[in-house]
N, CA, C and O atoms as a CHARMM CRD file, in Angstrom:
* protein
*
  268
    1    1 UNK  N     93.66500 121.40600  97.31400 PROA 1      0.00000
    2    1 UNK  CA    92.67100 121.55800  98.72600 PROA 1      0.00000
    3    1 UNK  C     93.19700 119.93400  98.72000 PROA 1      0.00000
    4    1 UNK  O     93.65600 119.35900  97.73300 PROA 1      0.00000
    5    2 UNK  N     93.01500 119.35400 100.05400 PROA 2      0.00000
    6    2 UNK  CA    94.17000 118.05700  99.83200 PROA 2      0.00000
    7    2 UNK  C     92.69000 117.06800 100.26700 PROA 2      0.00000
    8    2 UNK  O     92.50200 115.98900  99.70600 PROA 2      0.00000
    9    3 UNK  N     91.72900 117.60100 101.31000 PROA 3      0.00000
   10    3 UNK  CA    90.91900 116.93700 101.45500 PROA 3      0.00000
   11    3 UNK  C     89.79600 117.56200 102.24400 PROA 3      0.00000
   12    3 UNK  O     90.04800 118.46900 103.03800 PROA 3      0.00000
   13    4 UNK  N     88.36000 117.04400 102.03100 PROA 4      0.00000
   14    4 UNK  CA    87.32800 117.86700 102.79900 PROA 4      0.00000
   15    4 UNK  C     86.81300 117.17000 103.45100 PROA 4      0.00000
   16    4 UNK  O     86.36900 116.10900 103.01300 PROA 4      0.00000
   17    5 UNK  N     86.72000 117.46400 104.48600 PROA 5      0.00000
   18    5 UNK  CA    86.02600 116.62800 105.92900 PROA 5      0.00000
   19    5 UNK  C     84.29500 116.94900 106.36300 PROA 5      0.00000
   20    5 UNK  O     84.00200 117.90000 107.08800 PROA 5      0.00000
   21    6 UNK  N     83.55000 116.26800 105.95500 PROA 6      0.00000
   22    6 UNK  CA    82.23200 116.74300 106.74800 PROA 6      0.00000
   23    6 UNK  C     81.55600 118.24200 106.00800 PROA 6      0.00000
   24    6 UNK  O     80.63000 118.94300 106.41500 PROA 6      0.00000
   25    7 UNK  N     82.35600 118.38200 104.87300 PROA 7      0.00000
   26    7 UNK  CA    81.81900 119.35000 103.83900 PROA 7      0.00000
   27    7 UNK  C     82.25200 120.83600 104.13800 PROA 7      0.00000
   28    7 UNK  O     82.07000 121.93200 103.61000 PROA 7      0.00000
   29    8 UNK  N     82.74400 120.46800 104.95900 PROA 8      0.00000
   30    8 UNK  CA    83.07300 122.39500 105.34300 PROA 8      0.00000
   31    8 UNK  C     84.58100 122.56000 106.35800 PROA 8      0.00000
   32    8 UNK  O     84.90200 123.65300 106.82400 PROA 8      0.00000
   33    9 UNK  N     85.25800 121.50700 106.54600 PROA 9      0.00000
   34    9 UNK  CA    86.74800 121.20100 106.87400 PROA 9      0.00000
   35    9 UNK  C     87.45900 121.00400 106.04500 PROA 9      0.00000
   36    9 UNK  O     87.16200 120.00800 105.38600 PROA 9      0.00000
   37   10 UNK  N     88.70800 121.74700 105.60300 PROA 10     0.00000
   38   10 UNK  CA    89.59500 121.87500 104.58300 PROA 10     0.00000
   39   10 UNK  C     90.37800 121.76300 104.79200 PROA 10     0.00000
   40   10 UNK  O     90.81900 122.80200 105.28300 PROA 10     0.00000
   41   11 UNK  N     91.59200 120.44900 104.72800 PROA 11     0.00000
   42   11 UNK  CA    92.47300 119.77700 105.10000 PROA 11     0.00000
   43   11 UNK  C     93.29700 120.32000 104.37000 PROA 11     0.00000
   44   11 UNK  O     92.63300 120.80800 103.45600 PROA 11     0.00000
   45   12 UNK  N     95.10600 120.69300 104.09600 PROA 12     0.00000
   46   12 UNK  CA    95.58400 120.94900 103.54100 PROA 12     0.00000
   47   12 UNK  C     97.00600 120.67600 103.47000 PROA 12     0.00000
   48   12 UNK  O     97.54800 121.67500 103.94300 PROA 12     0.00000
   49   13 UNK  N     97.75300 119.96300 103.17500 PROA 13     0.00000
   50   13 UNK  CA    99.44800 119.25800 103.51700 PROA 13     0.00000
   51   13 UNK  C    100.11400 119.65100 102.96900 PROA 13     0.00000
   52   13 UNK  O    100.18700 119.22700 101.81500 PROA 13     0.00000
   53   14 UNK  N    100.89800 120.54400 103.33200 PROA 14     0.00000
   54   14 UNK  CA   101.99600 121.69300 103.39600 PROA 14     0.00000
   55   14 UNK  C    103.38500 120.54300 102.72600 PROA 14     0.00000
   56   14 UNK  O    104.12800 119.90500 103.47200 PROA 14     0.00000
   57   15 UNK  N    103.41800 120.52900 102.01300 PROA 15     0.00000
   58   15 UNK  CA   105.33200 120.02200 101.87500 PROA 15     0.00000
   59   15 UNK  C    106.17200 121.20700 101.58800 PROA 15     0.00000
   60   15 UNK  O    105.89900 122.14000 100.83300 PROA 15     0.00000
   61   16 UNK  N    107.22600 121.03100 102.29800 PROA 16     0.00000
   62   16 UNK  CA   107.99300 122.29200 101.95200 PROA 16     0.00000
   63   16 UNK  C    108.63200 122.28500 100.40600 PROA 16     0.00000
   64   16 UNK  O    109.28300 123.14100  99.80700 PROA 16     0.00000
   65   17 UNK  N    108.27900 121.27300 100.10800 PROA 17     0.00000
   66   17 UNK  CA   109.22800 121.66000  98.79000 PROA 17     0.00000
   67   17 UNK  C    107.73000 122.15700  97.89000 PROA 17     0.00000
   68   17 UNK  O    106.92500 121.36400  98.38000 PROA 17     0.00000
   69   18 UNK  N    107.27100 122.64000  97.31000 PROA 18     0.00000
   70   18 UNK  CA   106.04400 123.21500  97.10900 PROA 18     0.00000
   71   18 UNK  C    105.59700 124.44200  97.34900 PROA 18     0.00000
   72   18 UNK  O    105.17100 125.33600  96.61800 PROA 18     0.00000
   73   19 UNK  N    105.77100 124.33300  98.55800 PROA 19     0.00000
   74   19 UNK  CA   105.49600 125.82000  99.94300 PROA 19     0.00000
   75   19 UNK  C    106.31100 126.54400 100.63000 PROA 19     0.00000
   76   19 UNK  O    106.11100 126.86000 101.80300 PROA 19     0.00000
   77   20 UNK  N    107.58100 126.96100  99.76500 PROA 20     0.00000
   78   20 UNK  CA   108.93100 127.05500 100.76000 PROA 20     0.00000
   79   20 UNK  C    109.02500 128.79500  99.96200 PROA 20     0.00000
   80   20 UNK  O    109.20700 129.89300 100.48800 PROA 20     0.00000
   81   21 UNK  N    108.83800 128.45000  98.69400 PROA 21     0.00000
   82   21 UNK  CA   108.65600 130.41800  98.39700 PROA 21     0.00000
   83   21 UNK  C    107.60700 131.36100  98.75800 PROA 21     0.00000
   84   21 UNK  O    106.51400 131.14500  99.28300 PROA 21     0.00000
   85   22 UNK  N    108.26200 132.67800  98.29700 PROA 22     0.00000
   86   22 UNK  CA   106.71000 133.47000  98.66600 PROA 22     0.00000
   87   22 UNK  C    106.25600 133.59000  98.07100 PROA 22     0.00000
   88   22 UNK  O    105.37900 134.30100  98.56300 PROA 22     0.00000
   89   23 UNK  N    106.02300 133.45600  97.09100 PROA 23     0.00000
   90   23 UNK  CA   104.57700 133.29700  96.23200 PROA 23     0.00000
   91   23 UNK  C    103.76400 132.43900  96.30000 PROA 23     0.00000
   92   23 UNK  O    102.57300 132.57700  96.02000 PROA 23     0.00000
   93   24 UNK  N    104.43900 131.17800  96.78000 PROA 24     0.00000
   94   24 UNK  CA   103.45300 130.54400  97.19100 PROA 24     0.00000
   95   24 UNK  C    102.61600 130.00800  99.24300 PROA 24     0.00000
   96   24 UNK  O    101.91800 129.24100  99.90600 PROA 24     0.00000
   97   25 UNK  N    103.55000 131.29500  99.21000 PROA 25     0.00000
   98   25 UNK  CA   102.98800 131.16200 100.53300 PROA 25     0.00000
   99   25 UNK  C    101.62500 132.62300 100.73300 PROA 25     0.00000
  100   25 UNK  O    100.66000 132.62500 101.49800 PROA 25     0.00000
  101   26 UNK  N    101.95900 133.46300  99.96200 PROA 26     0.00000
  102   26 UNK  CA   101.38600 134.41600  99.69400 PROA 26     0.00000
  103   26 UNK  C     99.81500 133.78100  99.04000 PROA 26     0.00000
  104   26 UNK  O     98.72200 134.12800  99.48700 PROA 26     0.00000
  105   27 UNK  N     99.98400 132.94100  98.07100 PROA 27     0.00000
  106   27 UNK  CA    99.13800 132.34400  97.61300 PROA 27     0.00000
  107   27 UNK  C     98.28600 130.93800  98.81700 PROA 27     0.00000
  108   27 UNK  O     97.10000 130.68300  98.60600 PROA 27     0.00000
  109   28 UNK  N     98.87100 130.34700  99.71500 PROA 28     0.00000
  110   28 UNK  CA    98.04900 129.82300 100.20000 PROA 28     0.00000
  111   28 UNK  C     97.20900 130.73800 101.25100 PROA 28     0.00000
  112   28 UNK  O     96.01100 130.47100 101.34900 PROA 28     0.00000
  113   29 UNK  N     97.74900 131.82300 102.06800 PROA 29     0.00000
  114   29 UNK  CA    96.76000 132.41800 102.46900 PROA 29     0.00000
  115   29 UNK  C     95.73300 133.31700 101.64400 PROA 29     0.00000
  116   29 UNK  O     94.54300 133.31000 101.96000 PROA 29     0.00000
  117   30 UNK  N     96.15800 134.01400 100.68600 PROA 30     0.00000
  118   30 UNK  CA    94.49200 134.11200 100.15200 PROA 30     0.00000
  119   30 UNK  C     93.77500 133.11500  99.64900 PROA 30     0.00000
  120   30 UNK  O     92.57400 133.38100  99.60700 PROA 30     0.00000
  121   31 UNK  N     94.10600 131.92700  99.20100 PROA 31     0.00000
  122   31 UNK  CA    93.06400 131.20200  99.13200 PROA 31     0.00000
  123   31 UNK  C     92.46300 130.72600 100.46000 PROA 31     0.00000
  124   31 UNK  O     91.44300 130.03700 100.44000 PROA 31     0.00000
  125   32 UNK  N     92.97300 131.02000 101.45200 PROA 32     0.00000
  126   32 UNK  CA    92.60900 130.42500 102.54500 PROA 32     0.00000
  127   32 UNK  C     91.95300 131.50200 102.80200 PROA 32     0.00000
  128   32 UNK  O     90.78600 131.16500 102.59900 PROA 32     0.00000
  129   33 UNK  N     91.95400 132.59500 103.12300 PROA 33     0.00000
  130   33 UNK  CA    90.27900 133.63000 103.11800 PROA 33     0.00000
  131   33 UNK  C     89.82700 133.58800 102.32200 PROA 33     0.00000
  132   33 UNK  O     89.11500 134.56900 102.53700 PROA 33     0.00000
  133   34 UNK  N     89.40800 133.12900 100.99500 PROA 34     0.00000
  134   34 UNK  CA    88.46600 133.37700  99.85000 PROA 34     0.00000
  135   34 UNK  C     87.55900 131.99400 100.55000 PROA 34     0.00000
  136   34 UNK  O     86.33900 131.92300 100.69700 PROA 34     0.00000
  137   35 UNK  N     88.93000 130.64300 101.01900 PROA 35     0.00000
  138   35 UNK  CA    88.14100 129.64900 101.56600 PROA 35     0.00000
  139   35 UNK  C     87.00300 130.21200 102.86600 PROA 35     0.00000
  140   35 UNK  O     85.80600 130.00800 102.66200 PROA 35     0.00000
  141   36 UNK  N     87.19000 130.52100 103.44500 PROA 36     0.00000
  142   36 UNK  CA    86.71800 131.09400 104.83500 PROA 36     0.00000
  143   36 UNK  C     85.73900 132.13000 104.31500 PROA 36     0.00000
  144   36 UNK  O     84.60800 132.03100 104.79000 PROA 36     0.00000
  145   37 UNK  N     85.89400 132.88400 103.63500 PROA 37     0.00000
  146   37 UNK  CA    84.71900 133.78100 103.10100 PROA 37     0.00000
  147   37 UNK  C     83.48200 132.53600 102.34500 PROA 37     0.00000
  148   37 UNK  O     82.27100 132.75900 102.32700 PROA 37     0.00000
  149   38 UNK  N     83.70300 132.09700 102.14900 PROA 38     0.00000
  150   38 UNK  CA    82.58200 131.17000 101.24900 PROA 38     0.00000
  151   38 UNK  C     81.92900 129.80000 102.28600 PROA 38     0.00000
  152   38 UNK  O     81.08500 128.95700 101.98300 PROA 38     0.00000
  153   39 UNK  N     82.87000 130.02800 103.88200 PROA 39     0.00000
  154   39 UNK  CA    82.19300 129.01900 105.16000 PROA 39     0.00000
  155   39 UNK  C     82.61200 128.18100 105.46500 PROA 39     0.00000
  156   39 UNK  O     82.06200 127.27400 106.09000 PROA 39     0.00000
  157   40 UNK  N     84.26600 128.27500 104.93000 PROA 40     0.00000
  158   40 UNK  CA    84.86200 126.45100 104.43500 PROA 40     0.00000
  159   40 UNK  C     86.29800 126.99900 106.07700 PROA 40     0.00000
  160   40 UNK  O     86.91500 128.06000 106.16200 PROA 40     0.00000
  161   41 UNK  N     86.33600 126.13700 106.77600 PROA 41     0.00000
  162   41 UNK  CA    87.44400 126.76600 107.53500 PROA 41     0.00000
  163   41 UNK  C     89.03200 125.39300 107.25300 PROA 41     0.00000
  164   41 UNK  O     89.16500 124.21500 107.58700 PROA 41     0.00000
  165   42 UNK  N     89.91800 126.36300 106.51200 PROA 42     0.00000
  166   42 UNK  CA    90.74600 125.60200 106.44000 PROA 42     0.00000
  167   42 UNK  C     91.98200 125.26700 107.38200 PROA 42     0.00000
  168   42 UNK  O     92.19100 126.07200 108.29000 PROA 42     0.00000
  169   43 UNK  N     92.75400 124.25900 107.27600 PROA 43     0.00000
  170   43 UNK  CA    93.28200 123.90900 108.72300 PROA 43     0.00000
  171   43 UNK  C     94.73400 123.22100 107.42900 PROA 43     0.00000
  172   43 UNK  O     94.44700 122.54300 106.44200 PROA 43     0.00000
  173   44 UNK  N     96.29500 123.65700 107.83200 PROA 44     0.00000
  174   44 UNK  CA    96.82700 123.50700 107.41700 PROA 44     0.00000
  175   44 UNK  C     98.06800 122.93400 108.28300 PROA 44     0.00000
  176   44 UNK  O     98.50900 123.49700 109.28500 PROA 44     0.00000
  177   45 UNK  N     98.66100 121.48500 107.63200 PROA 45     0.00000
  178   45 UNK  CA    99.12200 120.61300 108.16700 PROA 45     0.00000
  179   45 UNK  C    100.55800 119.66800 107.37700 PROA 45     0.00000
  180   45 UNK  O    100.62200 118.98200 106.35700 PROA 45     0.00000
  181   46 UNK  N    101.68100 120.09400 108.54400 PROA 46     0.00000
  182   46 UNK  CA   102.77000 119.06300 107.57300 PROA 46     0.00000
  183   46 UNK  C    103.08100 117.64900 107.47600 PROA 46     0.00000
  184   46 UNK  O    102.53700 116.69700 108.03500 PROA 46     0.00000
  185   47 UNK  N    104.08200 117.68400 106.64200 PROA 47     0.00000
  186   47 UNK  CA   104.21500 115.54800 106.34000 PROA 47     0.00000
  187   47 UNK  C    104.77100 115.15100 108.31500 PROA 47     0.00000
  188   47 UNK  O    104.24600 114.13500 108.77000 PROA 47     0.00000
  189   48 UNK  N    105.70800 115.91000 109.26200 PROA 48     0.00000
  190   48 UNK  CA   105.65500 115.79000 110.20200 PROA 48     0.00000
  191   48 UNK  C    103.92700 116.14500 110.95500 PROA 48     0.00000
  192   48 UNK  O    103.98400 115.94000 112.16700 PROA 48     0.00000
  193   49 UNK  N    102.92100 116.47100 110.63100 PROA 49     0.00000
  194   49 UNK  CA   102.28400 116.31900 111.40100 PROA 49     0.00000
  195   49 UNK  C    101.82500 114.95600 110.37800 PROA 49     0.00000
  196   49 UNK  O    101.57000 113.99700 111.10500 PROA 49     0.00000
  197   50 UNK  N    101.73100 114.76800 109.55300 PROA 50     0.00000
  198   50 UNK  CA   100.59500 113.53700 108.80600 PROA 50     0.00000
  199   50 UNK  C    101.58600 112.21800 109.40900 PROA 50     0.00000
  200   50 UNK  O    100.93400 111.27500 109.85700 PROA 50     0.00000
  201   51 UNK  N    103.32600 112.06600 109.45700 PROA 51     0.00000
  202   51 UNK  CA   103.60300 110.32900 110.05600 PROA 51     0.00000
  203   51 UNK  C    103.53100 111.09600 111.41000 PROA 51     0.00000
  204   51 UNK  O    103.31200 110.13200 112.14300 PROA 51     0.00000
  205   52 UNK  N    103.56800 112.25400 112.30500 PROA 52     0.00000
  206   52 UNK  CA   103.26100 111.86600 113.87100 PROA 52     0.00000
  207   52 UNK  C    101.91600 111.12000 114.50200 PROA 52     0.00000
  208   52 UNK  O    101.71000 110.17300 115.26100 PROA 52     0.00000
  209   53 UNK  N    101.37800 111.76500 114.00400 PROA 53     0.00000
  210   53 UNK  CA    99.79200 111.11000 114.22600 PROA 53     0.00000
  211   53 UNK  C     98.74600 112.45900 114.11600 PROA 53     0.00000
  212   53 UNK  O     97.58200 112.45200 113.71700 PROA 53     0.00000
  213   54 UNK  N     99.36200 113.34500 114.48800 PROA 54     0.00000
  214   54 UNK  CA    98.49000 114.44500 115.07900 PROA 54     0.00000
  215   54 UNK  C     97.60300 115.71700 113.81400 PROA 54     0.00000
  216   54 UNK  O     97.42300 116.92400 113.98000 PROA 54     0.00000
  217   55 UNK  N     97.15600 114.71900 112.44800 PROA 55     0.00000
  218   55 UNK  CA    96.23600 115.46700 112.09400 PROA 55     0.00000
  219   55 UNK  C     95.03900 114.73800 112.45700 PROA 55     0.00000
  220   55 UNK  O     93.90800 115.20000 112.61300 PROA 55     0.00000
  221   56 UNK  N     95.34600 113.80100 112.54800 PROA 56     0.00000
  222   56 UNK  CA    94.27200 112.97100 113.31800 PROA 56     0.00000
  223   56 UNK  C     93.21900 113.71900 113.97100 PROA 56     0.00000
  224   56 UNK  O     92.21900 114.31400 113.56900 PROA 56     0.00000
  225   57 UNK  N     94.02500 113.39900 115.69000 PROA 57     0.00000
  226   57 UNK  CA    93.69000 114.15500 116.48900 PROA 57     0.00000
  227   57 UNK  C     93.01400 115.30900 116.19200 PROA 57     0.00000
  228   57 UNK  O     91.78500 115.26200 116.15400 PROA 57     0.00000
  229   58 UNK  N     93.66300 116.47100 115.94700 PROA 58     0.00000
  230   58 UNK  CA    93.68300 117.66300 115.22300 PROA 58     0.00000
  231   58 UNK  C     92.32900 117.49400 114.44500 PROA 58     0.00000
  232   58 UNK  O     91.44700 118.10700 115.04800 PROA 58     0.00000
  233   59 UNK  N     91.90200 116.92900 113.41500 PROA 59     0.00000
  234   59 UNK  CA    90.92000 117.25900 112.96400 PROA 59     0.00000
  235   59 UNK  C     89.71600 115.84400 113.09700 PROA 59     0.00000
  236   59 UNK  O     88.91900 115.37500 112.28400 PROA 59     0.00000
  237   60 UNK  N     90.00300 115.54900 114.28200 PROA 60     0.00000
  238   60 UNK  CA    88.88600 114.96900 115.42600 PROA 60     0.00000
  239   60 UNK  C     88.48300 116.16300 116.33700 PROA 60     0.00000
  240   60 UNK  O     87.28600 116.39900 116.49700 PROA 60     0.00000
  241   61 UNK  N     89.32900 116.84100 116.87400 PROA 61     0.00000
  242   61 UNK  CA    89.06000 117.84400 117.76900 PROA 61     0.00000
  243   61 UNK  C     88.18700 118.62100 117.37300 PROA 61     0.00000
  244   61 UNK  O     87.13300 118.76900 117.99200 PROA 61     0.00000
  245   62 UNK  N     88.53800 119.40900 116.00500 PROA 62     0.00000
  246   62 UNK  CA    88.01700 120.32900 114.76900 PROA 62     0.00000
  247   62 UNK  C     85.97900 119.72200 114.69000 PROA 62     0.00000
  248   62 UNK  O     84.82300 119.97200 115.02900 PROA 62     0.00000
  249   63 UNK  N     86.52300 119.18300 114.25900 PROA 63     0.00000
  250   63 UNK  CA    84.65900 118.66500 113.98300 PROA 63     0.00000
  251   63 UNK  C     84.13500 118.51400 115.13000 PROA 63     0.00000
  252   63 UNK  O     83.09300 119.14200 115.31600 PROA 63     0.00000
  253   64 UNK  N     84.65700 117.66000 116.25400 PROA 64     0.00000
  254   64 UNK  CA    83.39400 117.66700 117.54100 PROA 64     0.00000
  255   64 UNK  C     83.50800 119.70600 117.84700 PROA 64     0.00000
  256   64 UNK  O     83.66700 120.08000 119.01000 PROA 64     0.00000
  257   65 UNK  N     83.43000 120.52400 116.97600 PROA 65     0.00000
  258   65 UNK  CA    83.19000 121.54700 117.93900 PROA 65     0.00000
  259   65 UNK  C     82.03800 121.99500 117.07900 PROA 65     0.00000
  260   65 UNK  O     81.71700 123.14600 117.37600 PROA 65     0.00000
  261   66 UNK  N     81.29100 121.46700 116.09100 PROA 66     0.00000
  262   66 UNK  CA    80.80800 121.95400 115.37500 PROA 66     0.00000
  263   66 UNK  C     79.44300 120.85700 115.77100 PROA 66     0.00000
  264   66 UNK  O     79.89700 119.81900 116.25300 PROA 66     0.00000
  265   67 UNK  N     78.06800 120.84400 115.69100 PROA 67     0.00000
  266   67 UNK  CA    76.99600 119.94800 115.77600 PROA 67     0.00000
  267   67 UNK  C     76.40900 119.45400 114.58900 PROA 67     0.00000
  268   67 UNK  O     75.46600 118.66500 114.64900 PROA 67     0.00000
């Protein structure tokens, strides 16, 4: 995981270089399911999302859904 926000939101930054093969894709989904089982909310962003600033907007929006 790249970042934990507010103790429950897991931010994953997925670069194509490290997440493009079938094994990585499958492993990421397994890890997401395990994080959900443990009570976390994983979200994934691409490098384009980060550069465009979309990550900030989306994280704020998701954080606002919990008290």
